[in-house]
Rosetta silent file (secondary structure, phi, psi, omega in degrees, C-alpha in Angstrom):
SEQUENCE: XXXXXXXXXXXXXXXXXXXXXXXXXXXXXXXXXXXXXXXXXXXXXXXXXXXXXXXXXXXXXXXXXX
SCORE:     score description
SCORE:     0.000 S_00000001
   1 L     0.000  134.975  177.833   27.660    6.953  -10.681 S_00000001
   2 E  -100.768  161.464  179.285   29.154    7.377   -7.252 S_00000001
   3 E  -127.773  133.413 -179.242   29.895    4.855   -4.570 S_00000001
   4 E  -124.902  139.520  173.235   29.472    5.411   -0.808 S_00000001
   5 E   -91.429  123.348 -179.936   30.505    3.120    2.039 S_00000001
   6 E  -117.392  127.883  179.858   27.702    2.663    4.532 S_00000001
   7 E   -99.395  127.808  179.671   28.257    0.989    7.865 S_00000001
   8 E  -133.411  125.759  178.096   25.395   -0.955    9.308 S_00000001
   9 L    52.198   40.115  175.716   25.733   -3.086   12.461 S_00000001
  10 L    82.239    5.534 -178.270   29.500   -2.844   12.354 S_00000001
  11 E  -119.286  144.582  176.413   29.877   -3.961    8.730 S_00000001
  12 E   -95.810  132.873 -178.166   30.741   -1.813    5.731 S_00000001
  13 E  -127.370  132.126  174.693   28.692   -1.973    2.520 S_00000001
  14 E   -83.772  128.436 -176.852   29.502   -0.201   -0.756 S_00000001
  15 E  -124.729  128.531  177.482   26.326    1.449   -2.118 S_00000001
  16 E   -83.704  149.551  176.494   26.023    3.005   -5.510 S_00000001
  17 E  -156.753  165.176  174.098   24.150    6.268   -5.914 S_00000001
  18 L   -59.811  145.658  174.049   23.665    9.166   -8.232 S_00000001
  19 L   -57.726  137.257 -176.821   26.445   11.703   -8.328 S_00000001
  20 L    90.429   -8.938 -177.683   25.735   14.389   -5.784 S_00000001
  21 L  -102.625    9.527 -174.025   23.608   12.082   -3.513 S_00000001
  22 H   -60.045  -46.219 -177.402   26.557   10.725   -1.508 S_00000001
  23 H   -61.358  -46.618 -178.435   25.670   12.811    1.607 S_00000001
  24 H   -62.817  -39.988  177.255   22.038   11.826    1.464 S_00000001
  25 H   -65.349  -42.090  178.076   22.844    8.082    1.115 S_00000001
  26 H   -62.860  -41.358 -178.316   25.307    8.306    4.052 S_00000001
  27 H   -63.861  -47.880  177.853   22.634   10.036    6.172 S_00000001
  28 H   -63.269  -37.283  172.301   20.071    7.368    5.306 S_00000001
  29 H   -60.095  -41.337  179.534   22.570    4.650    6.032 S_00000001
  30 H   -65.304  -37.021  177.530   23.261    6.082    9.444 S_00000001
  31 H   -63.018  -44.842  179.903   19.485    6.245   10.105 S_00000001
  32 H   -67.040  -36.734  177.160   19.124    2.597    9.110 S_00000001
  33 H   -61.541  -41.214  179.290   22.136    1.622   11.217 S_00000001
  34 H   -66.029  -38.517 -179.974   20.552    3.245   14.222 S_00000001
  35 H   -64.679  -42.267  179.570   17.339    1.309   13.639 S_00000001
  36 H   -65.209  -43.086 -178.870   19.230   -1.970   13.251 S_00000001
  37 H   -66.940  -36.293  176.400   21.321   -1.398   16.365 S_00000001
  38 H   -61.575  -41.618  178.553   18.186   -0.566   18.363 S_00000001
  39 H   -68.574  -45.783  176.640   16.565   -3.807   17.299 S_00000001
  40 H   -53.807  -36.943  175.330   19.767   -5.752   18.084 S_00000001
  41 H   -64.873  -34.759 -175.900   19.707   -4.397   21.594 S_00000001
  42 H   -80.782  -39.741 -171.975   16.180   -5.573   22.082 S_00000001
  43 H  -111.383   -7.527 -176.428   16.334   -9.085   20.422 S_00000001
  44 L    82.784  178.621 -173.977   20.152   -9.692   20.353 S_00000001
  45 L   -77.855   96.272 -176.552   22.369  -10.569   17.400 S_00000001
  46 L  -103.593   12.791 -178.586   19.958  -12.773   15.347 S_00000001
  47 L    98.439  143.909 -174.311   21.931  -12.305   12.076 S_00000001
  48 H   -56.910  -43.056 -175.335   22.217   -9.381    9.731 S_00000001
  49 H   -58.015  -52.161 -179.025   19.519  -10.618    7.347 S_00000001
  50 H   -64.492  -41.671  174.486   16.889  -10.897   10.099 S_00000001
  51 H   -59.415  -45.809 -178.230   17.967   -7.593   11.649 S_00000001
  52 H   -68.480  -35.894  176.929   17.827   -5.792    8.381 S_00000001
  53 H   -62.608  -48.455 -178.696   14.327   -7.297    7.600 S_00000001
  54 H   -62.424  -41.642  176.149   13.034   -6.235   10.958 S_00000001
  55 H   -62.434  -45.836  178.857   14.471   -2.742   10.603 S_00000001
  56 H   -59.485  -42.079 -178.379   12.976   -2.386    7.140 S_00000001
  57 H   -66.876  -40.021  179.765    9.578   -3.474    8.298 S_00000001
  58 H   -67.598  -40.285  177.250    9.650   -0.933   11.163 S_00000001
  59 H   -65.554  -39.947  177.840   10.751    1.856    8.880 S_00000001
  60 H   -63.206  -36.328  178.645    8.034    0.914    6.354 S_00000001
  61 H   -67.976  -39.794  173.858    5.481    0.971    9.134 S_00000001
  62 H   -60.041  -42.766 -179.788    6.628    4.436   10.206 S_00000001
  63 H   -65.139  -42.635  179.561    6.391    5.650    6.674 S_00000001
  64 H   -62.791  -40.430  176.300    2.897    4.164    6.272 S_00000001
  65 H   -63.578  -31.277 -178.057    1.771    5.884    9.505 S_00000001
  66 L   -74.811    0.000    0.000    3.118    9.203    8.336 S_00000001
């Protein structure tokens, strides 16, 4: 199992993934970071947990619509 450091909202998180999936997890982390930063610009810094929840819900909505 590999470990990748993903930065979200200025903080680094170690994320485990299958060997060979490091680039994909890094790409997904960057996408999530972009979503979180976009929300933070709109609502301000309301705490990582709340920002992450809002970003996850928006991404889930986008996936549902697709």
